[in-house]
N, C-alpha and C positions, 0 to 999 in steps of 0.2 A: 283078455283080462293080461296071462300072461304075458303075451308079447309086445301088449303097452309100457309089459313095468321091463322087461327085457331093456326094449330100445330106451326106457329111461335110463336104466344102469347105463347103457352104454355109453350113453349122450354124456353123463356126470363122469365114468373114467376116463371119455376123449377129452372132456372140458381139463380135468386135473390132469393130467396127461402135457396139455396145451401150457398151461399155468408151471408146471414145474418144469417142462423142457427148453425156458425161451433164455435163451443166450444174450450175451452181447457185450462188446467190447467197450473196454472200457480205458480211460487214458488217464493217469495221475501220479500223485505224488504216495510211498510209502511211509507211514509216520507213526506215533504212537498216540493212543488217546488224549491225553493231558495236555500234551502241545499241541498237537495235530494244525491246523493249519499254516502256526509259527516257524515250522519247518517243511517249508515246500521250497523250498531254493537250495542251491546246491551246496556243499557245506556243512551241513547239521546232520548230515549220514552218523559221526558219533553220538552225540549228542540221542538221537534217535535208537542206537543201538541198545543205547546204555538205557536210556526210558521204558524198553521192551523190556529188559532185565532185571530191570530193579533197584534200588541203589544199593545193595549189600556188595555189590560187585566193588563197588565205589567208595566205600568207606562211609554209607548214607543208607541201614538198615532197616529206616522210617518211611525212604522212599520204595512202595508198592510198583511191583511190576506193571504195565500197561499196556493196555490189549491195544495189539496193529489196528489200523485203521488207512484207510485208501481216500484221498483226496483228491478231488477233482480239480482237474486242471486250473479252473477260476479259482479254486478256493471255499467256492460258495457248494460243495455240496460235501458231506466226509460217511464211508459207509462203516461199518466195522466188517471187518476179515475175519468172517469164520474158521475158515480153516490156514492160521498163522506163517505154518510151517511150508508152507508154497513160496511164501516170499520175504521169508526170515532172511536171506542174502540179499536182500533190494532193500536194507534199510534203508531212509532218507532217500533212495532214488528217485528217478523215475520211470515209470509203466508202463509198460501196453501190456493189459490182460485181458482174457475172456471166463466172463462170471456170469455165475447166475442167480437170482432175487435170493436171498438169504431164507432164513426160517424166522427169523427175528424185524424188526422193522428198524429199515437202514442198515440192512447189514447181505454182505454178497460173500458165495462161495464160488473161489478162485480154481478156475476148470485147468490154465495155463499158463505161464507169462508166455506170450508174443516177443520178438525182437523187431523193434521198431522198424 
């Protein structure tokens, strides 16, 4: 009986390890949650940076800071970036990243920024 329980526990640990360790390479645009797909074109970098900071810096304190998102190249998928500090200098830019599925639905954790 102890052996069977040990085998089952080992299988559970291995299963969770595989799910957690899955890394994908994603290509997309760094944007803000409010504008999302509207900013997946070159030239929108300053608007994305403002939306991420919030409006207080430009005289509109009513505009709340927005969460950073990564929008897929085709604009059909948007992931919330759980660790936005990793991409803050790429606001409005097209990036290639290694990421892992995040803790919440439609979220990702950026592991590293790759060169294109």
